[in-house]
DRENTI-65533 format. One line per 10 residues: number of its first residue (from 1); their letters; for each residue x, y, z of C-alpha. Coordinates in nm, 3 decimals. Example, Ala and Ser with C-alpha at 12.3 -4.5 7.8 and 13.67 -1.06 7.14 Angstrom:
2
1	as	1.230,-0.450,0.780  1.367,-0.106,0.714
% end
This chain:
182
1	mratrvigvl	-3.001,3.854,1.767  -2.852,3.822,1.447  -2.659,3.504,1.579  -2.974,3.337,1.683  -3.093,3.436,1.301  -2.782,3.308,1.142  -2.832,2.944,1.351  -3.173,2.929,1.205  -3.138,2.983,0.856  -2.831,2.743,0.887
11	mvmalmvgma	-3.066,2.442,1.015  -3.383,2.542,0.755  -3.077,2.478,0.506  -2.936,2.161,0.651  -3.331,2.035,0.686  -3.342,2.121,0.266  -3.021,1.959,0.229  -3.143,1.660,0.398  -3.455,1.664,0.247  -3.322,1.675,-0.115
21	naanfpagtk	-3.082,1.359,-0.004  -3.358,1.126,0.110  -3.539,1.233,-0.253  -3.211,1.105,-0.413  -3.179,0.730,-0.619  -2.785,0.631,-0.563  -2.622,0.434,-0.839  -2.692,0.119,-0.868  -3.068,0.077,-0.735  -3.314,-0.080,-0.841
31	ftvrvgqeld	-3.672,-0.021,-1.000  -3.925,-0.266,-1.072  -4.187,-0.103,-1.274  -4.536,-0.241,-1.448  -4.608,-0.098,-1.752  -4.932,0.031,-1.840  -4.923,0.035,-2.248  -4.769,-0.152,-2.517  -4.477,-0.030,-2.657  -4.459,-0.172,-2.994
41	sgkatagqtw	-4.118,-0.092,-3.225  -4.333,-0.072,-3.528  -4.554,0.244,-3.370  -4.281,0.337,-3.122  -4.088,0.639,-3.180  -3.786,0.786,-3.022  -3.859,1.044,-2.751  -4.222,0.873,-2.708  -4.303,0.866,-2.332  -4.469,0.584,-2.170
51	sgtlardvvv	-4.659,0.511,-1.817  -4.664,0.287,-1.539  -4.648,0.201,-1.201  -4.349,0.093,-0.927  -4.421,-0.303,-0.898  -4.241,-0.320,-0.574  -4.098,-0.144,-0.339  -3.797,0.053,-0.324  -3.537,0.059,-0.092  -3.245,0.268,0.018
61	ngktvaraga	-3.016,0.222,0.312  -3.297,0.008,0.420  -3.575,0.290,0.397  -3.783,0.281,0.184  -3.805,0.589,-0.050  -4.063,0.489,-0.297  -4.408,0.278,-0.279  -4.543,0.009,-0.480  -4.827,0.142,-0.732  -4.661,0.464,-0.733
71	pvsgkvtsak	-4.640,0.649,-1.043  -4.354,0.637,-1.279  -4.283,0.793,-1.660  -3.987,0.678,-1.911  -3.909,0.747,-2.299  -3.849,0.536,-2.537  -3.466,0.567,-2.646  -3.470,0.382,-2.990  -3.746,0.202,-3.224  -3.669,0.058,-3.573
81	ssgrlkapgi	-3.929,-0.110,-3.723  -3.888,-0.474,-3.866  -3.835,-0.536,-4.207  -4.009,-0.771,-4.379  -3.742,-1.081,-4.485  -3.500,-0.967,-4.222  -3.357,-0.751,-3.957  -3.618,-0.767,-3.685  -3.740,-0.486,-3.457  -3.577,-0.352,-3.195
91	lsvrltsvdg	-3.676,-0.099,-2.927  -3.542,0.066,-2.622  -3.725,0.220,-2.327  -3.597,0.393,-1.998  -3.718,0.521,-1.719  -3.705,0.880,-1.615  -3.903,0.941,-1.316  -4.055,0.776,-1.015  -4.333,0.913,-0.825  -4.288,1.283,-0.946
101	rsvsttsisr	-3.869,1.240,-0.910  -3.657,1.229,-1.190  -3.464,0.949,-1.247  -3.091,0.858,-1.460  -3.119,0.465,-1.499  -2.985,0.215,-1.777  -3.210,0.136,-2.075  -3.391,-0.209,-2.209  -3.388,-0.328,-2.510  -3.622,-0.588,-2.676
111	kgkshtksnv	-3.519,-0.755,-3.010  -3.821,-0.888,-3.231  -3.801,-1.317,-3.358  -3.571,-1.367,-3.629  -3.723,-1.413,-3.950  -3.520,-1.709,-4.069  -3.709,-2.021,-3.889  -4.024,-1.844,-4.063  -3.909,-1.780,-4.416  -3.749,-2.102,-4.438
121	tkigggtaag	-4.025,-2.266,-4.383  -4.320,-2.050,-4.608  -4.001,-2.017,-4.877  -3.955,-2.398,-4.873  -4.312,-2.506,-4.817  -4.413,-2.301,-5.129  -4.095,-2.466,-5.399  -4.219,-2.818,-5.250  -4.603,-2.751,-5.326  -4.535,-2.570,-5.663
131	aligglaggg	-4.309,-2.899,-5.791  -4.578,-3.165,-5.652  -4.798,-3.018,-5.834  -4.605,-2.925,-6.173  -4.497,-3.242,-6.174  -4.826,-3.421,-6.168  -4.942,-3.150,-6.452  -4.632,-3.137,-6.670  -4.417,-3.475,-6.503  -4.028,-3.356,-6.456
141	kgavigglvg	-3.999,-3.012,-6.686  -4.322,-2.929,-6.503  -4.181,-3.001,-6.136  -3.919,-2.727,-6.174  -4.105,-2.497,-6.272  -4.378,-2.554,-6.008  -4.092,-2.533,-5.815  -3.988,-2.227,-5.911  -4.334,-2.041,-5.928  -4.428,-2.221,-5.547
151	agagtgvaaa	-4.078,-2.042,-5.405  -4.176,-1.689,-5.560  -4.546,-1.747,-5.411  -4.328,-1.846,-5.102  -4.145,-1.542,-5.085  -4.428,-1.310,-5.159  -4.638,-1.504,-4.855  -4.326,-1.382,-4.666  -4.264,-1.074,-4.737  -4.659,-1.002,-4.691
161	tgkqeavipa	-4.675,-1.175,-4.297  -4.327,-1.134,-4.225  -4.259,-0.823,-4.016  -4.102,-0.937,-3.714  -4.144,-0.597,-3.426  -4.043,-0.597,-3.070  -4.323,-0.556,-2.820  -4.326,-0.498,-2.439  -4.701,-0.601,-2.351  -4.880,-0.382,-2.111
171	eatltftata	-4.835,-0.480,-1.760  -4.455,-0.621,-1.825  -4.256,-0.562,-1.562  -3.883,-0.435,-1.639  -3.624,-0.336,-1.401  -3.419,-0.027,-1.466  -3.101,0.044,-1.268  -2.994,0.375,-1.142  -2.732,0.531,-1.263  -2.637,0.894,-1.109
181	ar	-2.821,1.019,-0.827  -3.013,1.252,-0.915
% end
């Protein structure tokens, strides 16, 4: 009787271990997810959670371990807002759970567009327009003064409109890679 009870307990333990192993996501497992909401480096904060769904089935050793459409969640690991004239925004996110099961993954980072081209256009355009108007109104000396005033105005416009945030739009698909079995 006692041997039967021990065998029964061992069988239950083996079944539980097998179920736990089936839930693991080995290192290298790919998760393609569809983000549920827009993430923006100017609004997000490190530690903020986000949600979405699996865009594709997750297959491990020929077995589907999570189906497309299953809920996923993640965290913002880093968010740095854009400066006005330089330093575009930076946003990093990672996946933390798939279908209610914890997972450890790589981070995915996005960087906002460079300020350089936009700033050159605004400041250069302001300088040229100011020089043209100043030259028409006051000759050579007026062109120089108008150019300086125009450059200042162009810089002001660049500063007022120059934020280049990193954005991951809602419904974007991202592919994360598991870093360790969990």
